[in-house]
N, C-alpha and C positions, 0 to 999 in steps of 0.2 A: 156043618153050616154054622153052628153055634160057635165052634172053635174059630172059624174064619172071622165071624163077627167080633169075637173077643180080640182076636189079633188086630182086626181092623180098628177096634176101639183103642187098643194099645198104640197102634201106629198113629191114630189121630191124636192121642195124648202126646206122643213124641213130637208129632208135627206142631201141636200147640206150644209145646215146650220150645221147639225151634223158633216159632214165631216170637215167643217171649224173649228168647235170647237175641233175636234180631232186633226187637224193640229196644232191648238194653243197649245193643251196639249203637243204635241210632241216638239214644240218649247220651251215650258217651261221646259220639261225634258232636252232638249239640253242645255238650260241656266243653269240648275242645274249642268250639267256636266262641263260647262265652268267655274263654280265657283271654280274649282280646281286651276285655274291659280293664284289667290291671295295666295293660299297656297304655290305654288311654289315660288312666290316672298317672302313669309315668310321664306321659306327654305333658299333662298339666303341671307336673313337678318341673319338667324341663322348661316350660314357659315361665314358671316362677323363678327358676335359676337364671333364665335369660334377662328377666327384669332386674334381677339383682346385679347381673353383669353390666347392664346398661347404666344402672346407678353408679357402679364402680367406674364405668367409662366416663361419666360426667365428672366424678371427683378427680379422675386422672386428667381430664381436660382442664379443669380449674387449676390443677397443679402445673400444667404446661404454661399457664399465663404468668407464673411467677418468674422472678429474675433468673438469669442464667447461673447465678451463684448457687441456686438450689438444684443443681444437676445431681445426677447419680453419684453416690459416694463409691469408694473402692469396694466396700462390702456389698453394696447393692449391685455393682457391676459384676462381681464374682457370682452373686446369686443369679443374675441374668444369664451369665455364661452357663451356670449349672442347669438352669431351666432350658436353655437352648439344647444342651446335651439330652435332657429328658424329652424335649419335644422331638428331637431327631429319633430317639429310641422308640417313643410312643407312636410316632408317625409310621415307623417300620412295622411295629406290632399292629397298628391300625390297618395297614395294607394287608398283613397276613390274616387278621381277623375278618376283614372284608372278603378276602378270597374264601375263607372257611365258611362265612355266612352264605356266600353265593352257592357254594357246594351243598350246604345243608338245605337251603331253600330248594335247590334242584331236586334233592333227594326227597324232601317233603312233598313237593309237587308230584313227584313220581309215585309216591305211596298214595297220595290222595286220588290221583288218577286211577291207580290200581283199585282202590277201594270203591270209587264211584262208578268206574266204567266196567270193572270185571266182577267184583264180589257181589255188589248189589244186583247187577244184571244177571249174574249166575243164580242168585236167590230167586229172582223173579221167574227165571226159566224153570227152576225146580218147582216153584209153586204152580206154574202153568202145566208142567208135565205131570204133576201129582194128580191133577183132576182128570187126566186122560188115560192114565195107565190102569191096568187091572190090579186086583188085590195082590197077586203074586208079583206082578211087576212093581206094584207099589212097595211091597215088602222088600224086594231086591233093591229097588231104587231108594227105598227108605234107608236101607243099610248104607248104600253108597252116599246117600245124602247126609246120613249121620257122620260118616267118615269125612265127607267134604265139609260138613258143618264144623266138625272138630278142627279140621285143618284151617277153616276160615276163622274160627274162634282164636286159634293160635296165631294166625296171621294178624287178626285184629288186635290181639294183645301185643304182638310185636310192633304193630303200627302205633298203638297208643303209647307204648314205651318209647318208641323213636320220637313220637310227637313231644312227649314230655322232655326227652333229652334235647330236642330242638328248641323247646321253649326256654329251657335252662340256658342253653347256649345263646339264644336271642337276648335273654336278660343280661347275661354276662357281656355280650357284644354291645348292647345298648349302653351299659355302664361304662365300658371302655370307650365307646364312641363319644359319650358325653364328656369324659375326661379329656379325650383328644381334642374335641372342639374347644373346650375351655383353654387348653394349652395353645391351640392355634390362635384363639382370640388374644391371649396374652402375648403371643409372638407378634401378631399384627400390631398390638399396642406398642410393643418394643420397637418395631420398625418405624412406626409413626413417631415415637419419641426421638429416635436417632435422626430421622429425617428433619424433624423440627429443630433439633439441636444443631444439625449441620446448617440449616437455613439461618438460624439465629447467629451462628458463628460467622457465616458469610456476611450477614448484615452488620455484625460487629466489626468485621474486617473493613467493610466499605466505610463505616462511620469513622474508623480509626484513620483510614487514608484521607477521608474528607477533612477530618480534624487536622491532620498534618498539613494538608494543602492550605487550609484556612490560616493555620499558625504561620506558615511560610509567607502567605500574602500579608498577614498582619505585620510580620517583621519587615517585609519590603516596604509597606506603606509607612511604617514607623521610620525606617531609614530615609525614605524620600522626604518625610516631614522634617527630619533632622537636617537633611541637606538643604531644605528651603531656608533654614535659619530663622531668625526672628522676623515676623511679619509686621507690616505697618500697623499702627494703632487703629486706623479706620478700615482695615481689611475686612474684619468680621462684620462691622456695621454695613459695609458696602455690599457684601455678598450673602449675608445671612437670609435676606428676604427673597433671593432668587430661587427659582425652581430648579429641579435637577436637570431638566431639559436645557434651561438657559445656561446653567453652569457647564453642562457638557458641550454646548455650542461654543462657549468662550474657550473651553479647553481645546476644542478642535481648532479654533482660530489661533490659539497660542502655538499648538503643535504645527499648524500650517506655516505660521510665521517662522518657527524654528527651522522647519524644513526649507523654507525659502532662504533663510539666512545661511543655512548650511550649503544650499545650492549656489547662492551668490558667492560664498567664500570659495567653493570648489571652482566656480567659473573664473573668479578673479585669480585664483592660484594658477589655473590653466592658462589664462591670458598672460599672467606675469611670466609663466614658464615659456610660453610661445614668444613673448616679447623678448625675453632674455635670449632664447635660441636665435630669433631673428637678428637681434643685436650682435650676437656672437658671429652669426653667418655673415652679416654685413661687414663687421670688423675684419673677419678672416679674409673675405673677398677683397676688401679695400686694401688690406696689408699686402696681399699677393699682387693685386693690380699695381699698387704703388711701387712695389719692389721691381716688378718687371718693367713698369713704365720708366723708372730711373735707369735700368739696365739698357733697355732698347734705345732710349734717348741718348744715352752715353755712346752707343754704337753709331747712331746716326750723326751725332754731333760730338766728336771726341773731346773737344775742349769745353763743351757745355755741361750743364747740370739742370735737373728737373725733379720736381716732387709733387705729389698729390696731397690735398688737405680736405678734411670733411668740414663742411660749413653747417653751422647751427643757427637757430633764431637769434641768439644773443652774441654769437661770436663768429666772425667770418674767417678767422685765422686757424692756425694749426691746433689751438687749444680745443677746438670743437670736436676733435677726435676722441676726447676724454668723456664725452656725454654718455650717460648710461641709459638713455631712452631713444628709441628709434624715431619717435615723433619729433625730437629736437633737431634731427638731421634735415637740412633743406637743400643740400646739393654738394657738389664736389668742386673744389678750387684747384687750379693748376698754376704753378709758378715755375718759370724756366729762366735759364741764363744761357746764352749762346757763347759767352766769353769767359766765364769763371763762376766761382761759388760764393762770392761775396754777396751779402744781403742787399747791398745797394744795386747790384746788377740783376737781381731776380725781378722778373716781370710777369704780369698776369696776361691772360689771353687778349684782352682788349687793347693791350699796349704793343702787340706784335703785328708784323706786316702779314700780307696774304700768304707769302711763301713760308714764313715761320709758322703761321697757324696751321697750314697744310702739313708741315713736318711734325708739329706737335700732335695733330689729329692722327696721323699715321702711326706715330709712336704709341698713342693710347690704344689704337686698334690692334697693333701687334702685341701689346701687353695683355689685352683681353684675350687675344687668340691663344696666348701661352697658358692662360688660366683655364679657359673653356673653349677649346678649338672648335671651329665650324668646319663642315666638310669642304666648302669652297668659298672663295671671295671674288667679287667682281669689282674692279677698279676702273673708273673712266677718267683717263688723263690726269691721274693724281700727281704727275710730275710736271704739269704745265707751268706752275709758278715756282718751281725749284731750279736752283742753279745746277750745273753739271756735277759738282762735288756731292751735293745732297742727293741728286738723282742716282749717282753711283752707289751711295750708301743705302738708299732705299732698295735698289736692285739687289745688292748683297743680302739685305735683310730678308727680302722675299725669297731669294734662293735658299737661305738658311731655314726658313719656315716651311718651305714647300714639301718637306719630307712627311709632314702630318696633315697637309691640306692642299687644295688646288687653288691657284691664283690665276685669274683671267683679267688681263689689263688691256686697255687701249692707250696708245701713245703715239706721239710724233717725234719722240726723241730716241736716239740710238742706245742710251745707257741700259734701258730695260730689255733691249734685244740681246744683250750679251749673255744673259743667264737664262733666256727662255728656251723651252723644249719644243714648242710647236708654234707655227706662224700662220696667220690668216690675213689675207688682203681683201679689203672692201673696195669695189670699183663701181663706178656709176656709168652705165651705158644705156643709151636710149631711154633716158629718164627712169631707169630701173637700177636699183642697187644689187650688186652681185658679190658674194663672198666665196673665196676659194683659198685652198692651201697654197702657200708660197714658201720658198726657201729663205734661210736667214739672210743670204746675200740680197735676194729680191726685196725682202722687208727692209734691210738697211738702205738699199738704193731708194726705196720708196720714201722713207722718212728723210733721207738726205736731200732728195729732190723737193720735198715739201717744206724743208726748213726755211729756205729763203722766202717762201710765201707766208710764213707764220708771222 
């Protein structure tokens, strides 16, 4: 029994020792938790660095307000390119370090979960089981517990070692992260510099274009001032007290007057052109009608002669045809001779007999028909005042011109019947007129019967 108590006392000592070891393990875990304070101090250092960078940013912004001539030099641009290469390299390393950090944090969390959820719980289970088991069981379990405690101590040592390794890696990662953030900050500053330089370059280009446009306007205004020549001596006194609105209104009036003058000139040119065309058309028509009138009259009166003249306000003779304005023309004059071409034998219309006037009128109608043919002509007893010789000449002329027009005539003379193609007789029966087609012989008998009554 004494031996059992002795062993029990030893086991109790061992148990106390295990409790002391566990307490030491707890203290070590607390020490691990207290290791976060240096990290807080590192955070304060990072805040100080951030303030320093903000001060640097303000200085750089003040540099941006300087003239474009203080842009980056070639050496600075090469340094920026080198920093860009470093930024890309450190960015890649940052990504790799971040991946490693995530892996280490996962491993740390795994070990902490193992320590908190398995080892401590196992210790508590052993303590609870130690109170319930017998001495022999306690001895056996004590041995097992010692083995487990040894294994736990080894695992705790491994965990502490891993924690220290993780802390070292965290410190290294934070240092690299700080340097990467600083490089990213400088890269952002560089992008901002380039953006502002591009904006300033665009503004400079706009100002250059505006300056060129203003110079061009200045040259135009200078040229216009030179074109004005020397101004009257009272011009400045007259207009210097006028407002811009009043001057602009007067300028609009001058421009409107210039437009009206140009419009008036254009209208006058058009009217002159139309007047000239009308004059040429009248002259051409007059010449053609005059030519055909002389030819037709020559055929109607072989021994005679006739011509047309243009009458003007100042001249009633042939000289009127030389007028250059249509408004000067007042009419057409006709001079004819039935016996020859001498000037003394030429007569005007008011000097002719009725039969001669009819013959001249028919000659003019036939001349116009040659210039501008009509589809048909209707003559009512045009041969009444003509002698048989002239009626025969008129009949021949109508027959000559009927190829291009239709002639309808009424007559009581046989000469016009000789060349006609169709004959109609008008009869009066029961107080009603009747028209019917007749033969040439019937028509000739009709006019011969009616001749004694005429």
